[in-house]
C-alpha positions in Angstrom: 63.2 -96.1 -0.3 61.0 -94.5 2.3 62.4 -94.4 5.8 60.3 -96.0 8.6 59.0 -92.8 10.1 56.5 -93.2 13.0 54.9 -91.0 15.7 57.3 -90.1 18.5 56.4 -91.8 21.9 57.5 -91.5 25.5 59.5 -94.7 25.0 61.8 -92.8 22.6 63.0 -90.3 25.3 66.3 -92.0 26.2 67.3 -92.7 22.5 66.4 -89.2 21.4 68.3 -87.6 24.2 71.3 -89.8 23.5 71.4 -88.6 19.9 70.9 -84.9 21.0 73.8 -85.2 23.5 76.4 -86.0 20.7 76.5 -82.3 19.6 75.0 -79.5 21.7 73.5 -76.9 19.3 71.3 -75.3 22.0 68.2 -75.4 19.8 64.8 -76.2 21.4 63.9 -78.5 18.5 66.6 -81.0 19.7 64.8 -81.2 23.1 62.7 -84.4 23.4 60.0 -82.7 25.4 59.4 -80.1 22.6 59.3 -82.9 19.9 56.9 -84.9 22.0 54.4 -82.3 23.2 54.1 -80.6 19.8 53.8 -83.9 17.9 50.1 -83.5 17.1 50.5 -79.9 16.0 53.3 -80.6 13.5 52.6 -84.3 12.8 56.0 -85.1 14.2 57.4 -88.4 13.1 60.8 -89.9 13.8 63.1 -92.8 13.0 66.7 -93.8 13.9 69.4 -94.5 11.4 72.9 -95.6 12.3 73.4 -93.3 15.2 71.2 -90.5 14.0 67.8 -89.2 15.0 65.8 -88.3 11.8 62.7 -86.2 12.2 59.9 -85.4 9.6 57.2 -82.9 10.4 54.7 -80.6 8.7 54.6 -76.8 8.6 51.7 -75.4 10.7 50.2 -73.2 8.0 50.6 -75.0 4.7 51.2 -78.6 6.1 54.2 -79.0 3.8 56.7 -81.7 4.8 60.0 -80.7 6.3 62.9 -82.6 7.7 64.9 -81.5 10.8 68.7 -81.6 10.4 69.9 -85.0 11.6 71.3 -85.1 15.1 73.6 -87.8 16.5 76.9 -89.2 15.4 78.0 -91.5 12.6 78.0 -91.3 8.8 76.3 -87.9 8.3 76.4 -88.1 4.5 74.6 -91.4 4.6 71.9 -89.8 6.8 71.5 -86.9 4.5 71.3 -89.2 1.4 68.6 -91.3 3.1 66.5 -88.2 3.9 66.8 -86.9 0.3 65.8 -90.4 -1.0 62.8 -90.5 1.4 61.6 -87.1 0.2 62.0 -88.2 -3.5 60.0 -91.4 -2.8 57.3 -89.4 -1.1 57.2 -86.9 -4.1 58.0 -83.9 -1.9 60.8 -81.3 -2.1 63.6 -82.0 0.3 63.8 -79.1 2.7 65.9 -79.4 5.8 65.2 -77.0 8.7 66.6 -76.1 12.1 70.2 -76.3 10.8 72.3 -74.6 13.5 75.2 -72.4 12.3 77.8 -74.9 13.6 76.1 -77.7 11.8 76.6 -76.1 8.4 80.3 -76.7 8.6 79.7 -80.4 9.4 77.4 -80.7 6.5 79.7 -78.9 4.1 82.5 -81.2 5.2 80.7 -84.3 4.0 78.6 -82.8 1.2 80.6 -79.8 -0.1 78.5 -77.4 -2.2 75.4 -79.6 -2.3 73.1 -77.3 -0.4 72.1 -73.7 -0.4 71.7 -72.5 3.2 69.5 -69.6 4.2 68.4 -68.1 7.5 64.8 -69.2 7.9 63.6 -66.0 9.6 64.1 -64.2 12.9 60.7 -65.3 14.1 61.9 -68.8 14.7 65.3 -68.1 16.4 65.6 -69.1 20.0 66.3 -66.6 22.8 69.1 -67.9 25.0 70.0 -66.2 28.3 72.6 -66.6 31.0 70.8 -68.3 33.9 72.8 -66.1 36.4 71.3 -63.0 34.9 67.7 -64.3 35.1 68.3 -65.2 38.7 69.8 -62.0 39.9 68.5 -59.5 37.3 71.8 -57.7 37.9 73.1 -54.8 35.8 71.8 -51.6 34.4 70.0 -53.3 31.4 67.8 -55.3 33.7 67.0 -52.5 36.2 63.4 -52.3 34.9 62.9 -56.0 35.6 64.4 -55.6 39.1 62.1 -52.7 39.8 59.0 -54.6 38.7 60.0 -57.5 41.0 60.6 -55.2 43.9 57.3 -53.4 43.4 55.5 -56.8 43.3 57.2 -57.9 46.5 56.3 -54.6 48.3 52.7 -54.5 47.0 51.8 -58.1 47.8 53.9 -58.8 50.9 52.5 -61.8 52.7 49.9 -62.4 50.0 51.9 -64.2 47.3 53.5 -67.6 47.1 55.4 -69.8 44.7 55.0 -73.5 44.6 56.5 -76.3 42.4 54.1 -77.9 40.0 53.5 -81.5 40.9 51.2 -84.2 39.6 48.8 -83.1 42.3 48.4 -79.5 41.2 48.7 -79.7 37.4 45.0 -79.1 37.2 45.6 -75.6 38.6 48.1 -74.8 35.9 45.7 -76.0 33.2 42.8 -74.0 34.6 45.0 -70.9 34.5 46.0 -71.6 30.9 42.3 -71.6 29.9 41.7 -68.4 31.9 44.7 -66.7 30.2 43.4 -67.7 26.8 40.0 -66.2 27.5 41.6 -63.0 28.7 43.7 -62.8 25.6 41.1 -63.7 23.0 42.8 -66.8 21.7 40.2 -69.5 22.5 39.2 -70.3 18.9 42.3 -70.3 16.8 44.8 -72.9 15.7 47.6 -71.7 17.9 45.4 -72.1 21.0 44.4 -75.6 20.0 48.0 -76.6 19.4 49.3 -75.0 22.6 46.5 -76.5 24.6 47.3 -80.0 23.3 51.0 -79.4 24.1 50.2 -78.3 27.6 47.9 -81.2 28.2 50.6 -83.7 27.1 53.2 -81.9 29.2 51.0 -81.9 32.3 49.7 -85.5 31.9 53.2 -86.8 31.5 54.8 -84.5 34.0 56.8 -87.2 35.8 57.7 -89.3 32.8 59.0 -86.2 30.9 61.0 -85.0 34.0 59.3 -81.6 33.7 59.9 -78.8 36.2 57.3 -76.1 36.7 56.1 -73.4 39.0 52.9 -71.7 40.1 52.7 -68.2 41.3 49.7 -67.4 43.5 48.2 -64.2 44.9 45.8 -64.6 47.7 45.7 -68.3 46.9 44.7 -67.8 43.2 47.1 -68.8 40.4 48.3 -65.7 38.5 51.2 -67.3 36.6 52.7 -70.6 35.7 55.7 -71.9 33.8 56.9 -75.3 32.5 60.4 -76.3 31.4 63.0 -79.1 31.5 66.7 -79.6 31.6 67.5 -80.3 27.9 71.3 -80.5 28.1 74.0 -80.5 30.7 74.3 -76.7 30.4 70.8 -75.5 29.4 67.1 -75.4 30.5 64.4 -75.0 27.9 61.2 -73.2 28.9 58.2 -74.4 26.9 55.5 -72.5 28.6 55.2 -69.2 30.5 52.0 -67.4 31.2 51.0 -64.7 33.6 48.2 -62.3 34.3 49.3 -59.2 32.4 47.0 -57.0 34.5 49.2 -57.7 37.6 52.4 -55.7 37.3 55.5 -57.9 37.9 53.7 -61.2 37.5 55.7 -62.2 34.5 59.0 -61.1 35.9 58.3 -62.9 39.2 57.4 -66.3 37.7 60.4 -66.1 35.5 62.9 -65.2 38.2 61.4 -67.6 40.8 61.5 -70.6 38.5 65.1 -69.9 37.6 66.1 -69.4 41.2 64.8 -72.8 42.1 65.7 -74.9 39.2 68.5 -73.5 37.1 71.5 -73.1 39.4 73.3 -76.0 37.8 73.1 -74.8 34.2 74.7 -71.8 32.4 71.9 -71.1 29.9 68.1 -70.8 29.8 66.5 -71.1 26.3 63.1 -69.4 26.2 62.4 -70.4 22.7 61.2 -68.2 19.8 58.9 -65.2 19.5 56.9 -66.6 16.5 56.9 -63.1 15.0 54.5 -61.8 17.7 55.6 -58.2 18.3 54.7 -58.1 22.0 56.5 -61.4 22.7 59.5 -60.3 20.7 59.7 -57.1 22.7 59.4 -58.9 26.0 62.1 -61.5 25.1 64.5 -58.9 23.8 64.1 -56.8 26.9 65.9 -59.6 28.9 68.9 -59.2 26.6 69.8 -62.7 25.5 73.4 -63.7 25.6 73.0 -65.4 22.2 70.4 -66.5 19.6 69.7 -70.0 18.5 69.8 -69.3 14.8 68.0 -71.8 12.6 68.8 -72.2 8.9 67.1 -74.1 6.2 68.9 -76.1 3.5 67.8 -77.1 0.0 69.7 -78.9 -2.7 71.2 -76.3 -5.0 69.0 -75.5 -7.9 65.8 -76.5 -6.1 62.8 -74.2 -6.7 60.2 -74.2 -3.9 
């Protein structure tokens, strides 16, 4: 029997977050904001079953159906059985993704030996940092970041400002997103379209999603912005961060200024994956994450994809 999957909506926020709070796996896919803003890009659909959130979505490139590992609390075996039956009724292979390492033990406890687990790929793993390190940039490893921030402060003393994003200035963030995409030659590809839709949803629903964001200005003009939310009691997730790469220190400033103002009550900041983009990977590794949010896939043993 097929499950009653439907498009995720704003009205699902409380129920999704209640399921995610049962076990904290520190993955960005368990964050309601991420599920909601990327719903069009991945055709994200959800349903609830006996205490669990079940999610079905499509891969970006091949549009194959995938199921996220169920999050919540209750009869985990029943939830897994229901997803497998749903896949069979739809005539698609059952592939479960975003299975956190600690979740494997829970699945094995109720379905011993049923699945083969494999690390999806490094491209999709989340980068998770200590908030304190992003605030202070302390230590030898982050000396280069400190130097860039200090040089920015010295070069633009009295000329820069940081302001919280509010419903009144979201248009400035969106305008900079378009400018950034023109500068980086990504105006006409699928990634640009998907990210633009995600940013529009995040900005249009800024208050309802309980988003926090920041604008960095130089001589009154926006040179960087960032968007994130408190996803769990101990972690912020940053969905968007963009800066003018021609201005040395802009990226480092927007990162530090946001964390200074918003993340003093959490231990971790999740800056999501690098998507296999070499420049993004280098930048995220250069902040020395305290841990990685490893994502595994699971298939029924003997399944050939």
